[in-house]
C-alpha positions in Angstrom: -8.7 -28.5 -30.9 -11.9 -26.1 -30.2 -11.6 -22.6 -30.6 -13.9 -19.9 -29.1 -15.4 -17.9 -32.0 -17.2 -15.5 -29.8 -15.2 -12.3 -29.1 -15.7 -10.4 -26.1 -15.9 -6.5 -25.9 -13.1 -5.4 -23.5 -14.7 -3.4 -20.8 -13.1 -0.2 -19.4 -12.1 0.3 -16.0 -14.8 2.6 -15.3 -17.4 -0.2 -16.3 -15.6 -2.8 -14.4 -15.8 -0.7 -11.1 -19.5 0.3 -11.8 -20.4 -3.4 -12.4 -18.6 -4.4 -9.0 -20.1 -1.6 -6.9 -23.5 -2.7 -8.3 -23.1 -6.3 -7.8 -21.5 -5.8 -4.0 -22.6 -2.1 -2.7 -21.4 -3.3 0.8 -17.8 -3.6 -1.0 -17.9 -0.1 -2.0 -15.2 2.0 -0.5 -15.8 5.5 0.6 -13.0 8.1 1.2 -11.6 8.2 4.5 -12.7 11.1 6.5 -9.1 11.5 7.9 -5.7 10.4 7.0 -4.1 8.0 9.3 -5.5 6.6 12.5 -9.1 6.8 12.7 -11.0 9.6 14.9 -11.7 8.7 18.4 -15.2 9.4 19.8 -16.7 12.7 19.5 -13.5 14.2 17.8 -13.4 16.2 14.9 -10.7 16.3 12.3 -7.8 18.6 12.4 -6.3 20.1 9.3 -2.4 20.3 9.4 0.1 21.5 7.0 3.0 19.2 6.4 6.7 20.7 6.7 8.2 17.1 5.3 7.5 14.5 2.8 5.5 11.7 4.6 4.0 8.3 3.5 0.8 7.3 5.3 -0.8 4.1 4.4 1.0 3.8 1.0 0.2 7.5 -0.1 2.9 9.9 -0.3 2.4 13.7 1.1 4.5 16.5 -0.1 5.9 19.3 2.2 3.2 22.1 2.2 0.3 19.5 1.8 -2.9 19.9 3.8 -4.2 16.9 5.3 -7.2 16.4 7.8 -6.0 14.0 10.7 -7.5 13.0 14.2 -6.3 15.4 17.0 -4.3 12.7 18.6 -2.2 12.1 15.2 -1.6 15.6 14.8 -0.2 15.8 18.0 2.0 13.0 17.2 2.9 14.7 14.1 3.7 17.9 15.7 6.0 16.2 18.4 7.8 14.5 15.5 8.6 17.7 13.6 6.3 16.9 10.4 3.8 19.9 10.7 4.9 23.3 9.5 5.0 26.3 11.8 2.1 28.7 11.0 
């Protein structure tokens, strides 16, 4: 049985991400402009303050969190009671 005598220095998570981005720049993810559904044509994001806990795309948002959403999604959240009164 052969034994590998070469030891590899373990890479840190930041180094692995940097190497991945350098090798495949098209795969690099940018932060989304809005939470939830994407903006429509010629729409600007609306910032809403949540009145209840909400989970969107696997991310938890607590009451009082201010999140940018599309105007259509803001209207839906208001109708369902998730947006705090101001």
